[in-house]
Structure formats: C-alpha cells, structure tokens
N, C-alpha and C positions, 0 to 999 in steps of 0.2 A: 504494500499499499504506499501510497505517497506520504511525504512528511506532513502535507496539509491535511490529509484525511486522518492521520494518526493524531495530529494535534487537535482537530475537531473532536475525535472520539475521546481523547484524554480530557479535554475540557468538558465534554458532556458527562463523562464519568465523574469528574470533581464536582460538577454541578448537581448531579443525582445523589451524591454522597456528601452534601455540604456539611451536615452536622459533624461528620469525621474529619473532613480536610479543614474546615474553618479552625479548629483547634491548633492546627499546626501552621496556618497561615499567618505570616508575620505582618500583614497589611501594608507592605512596602512593595513598590515596583520601580525598576530602573526606567527612567524616561530620558529622552535627549531633547534638551531645550537650547537653542542658540549655539548648537555645536558641543554643548557640555552635557555629560551624563550625570543625572542626579537621582537620588532615591526619594520617592514621594509616597506619603501614607495615603492608601485608598481603602475603601470598603470592599468586602469580599466580592460583591457582584461586579464592581469596577475592575477588580483584579482579574476576574474570568474574562471580562470583555477585552481587556488589554492582552491577556495570555492567548486568546484566540487569533491574534494578529500575527502573521508569519514573521514579521520583523522584530518581534519581542522574544527574548531569550527564554526558553523553557527553564523550569526549575525542578527541585527534587519532587514537589507534589505531582507535577506532570509526568515525571519519570515513574513514580510510585504508581500512579493511575494506569500507565501503560503496562506495567507488570501484571496488574489485574486484569486489564482488557485482553492481553495477548496470552496470558497464563504461561508466561515465560520469564525467567529471571533476567534482569538487565544487570550486567556487571560493567561497573565504571572503573576504567584503568587510569592510572596517573603515571607520569614519567617516573621510571625507576622502580615501579611497582612489580612484584613478583606474584604471579597467579597461582593459587593452590587450590584446586577444586574440593579436595578432601577437607582441607582446613575450613573452607567456607561452607561446608555441609551440602555441596552440590553434587558430590559424586559418591556412588555407592556401587560396589561390584563392577567397577570400570564402566558404568553408565552414568550419563548426566540425568539428574533428576528434574522433573518438572518441565520437560521440553528443552529444546536446544536454547542455550543462553544467547542473548544479544550482547555483543561487546560494544562498549561505547568509550571513546577516549575523551577525558576531560582535559582540555588545555588551560592550564592555570593562567597563563599570561593573558588569554583573551576572555577567561570565564565562560567558555562555550564547550558544548558536547558535540562530538563527532562520531557518527556511526562507523564501525569498522566492518569491512567486507571479508 
C-alpha cells in the first residue's frame, strides 16, 4: 500500500481509539512558520488533522497504530544498533513471530523514519 493510504489508515485507527491514544498524545506538533520549525500545542482533533497531511512527520503513535493495523511488528533501527530477534522476543524456533517485521531506519539528524526494503 502507498504511504498515503497507510497514513490515512493509521490516522483512522488513532481516531477510532482516541481514548487510548489521547493519553499518550503530548498535544504538540511541529509546524513550519516563515522558514522556521516550531512546536505548537494543539488539541487532539487538530493533531489528527495535521497528522493526515503527507508533509507532516509521523510519530510513535502513528507507528504504533500501523503495528495494530498490519498485525506486524515494526522494528526501528538506529545507526550502530545491533539487531537481536531473540532478545526482542520476536524469534522462537528459528521463526519470526507475528508475521514478517517491517524494518524502519530512524535518522536522528533529520528526525525522520525511512522504510527499509
């Protein structure tokens, strides 16, 4: 599925489980004003409206929603990280549990996630 479709599904899932996600929502969103990025406090409904836009960075809530929608673990890798399926509880008897994981690289410099193929 396209990134746009997955983003919509993720936002729909968050909206339909608002009572759960609202407790983790920090009420801040990054916006760009006059070429500068700033954090602005917003209500949960406005957060979802912004999150639906393709030019807005996804966050941990959107990624958590995707794990639920796709029924697959999403493993976020960082530079220098060593992956250990057994230690993370994803591997038993040489088989990956809960479907094939989706690997995502988190670029700390740009604070963005990139799907790995």
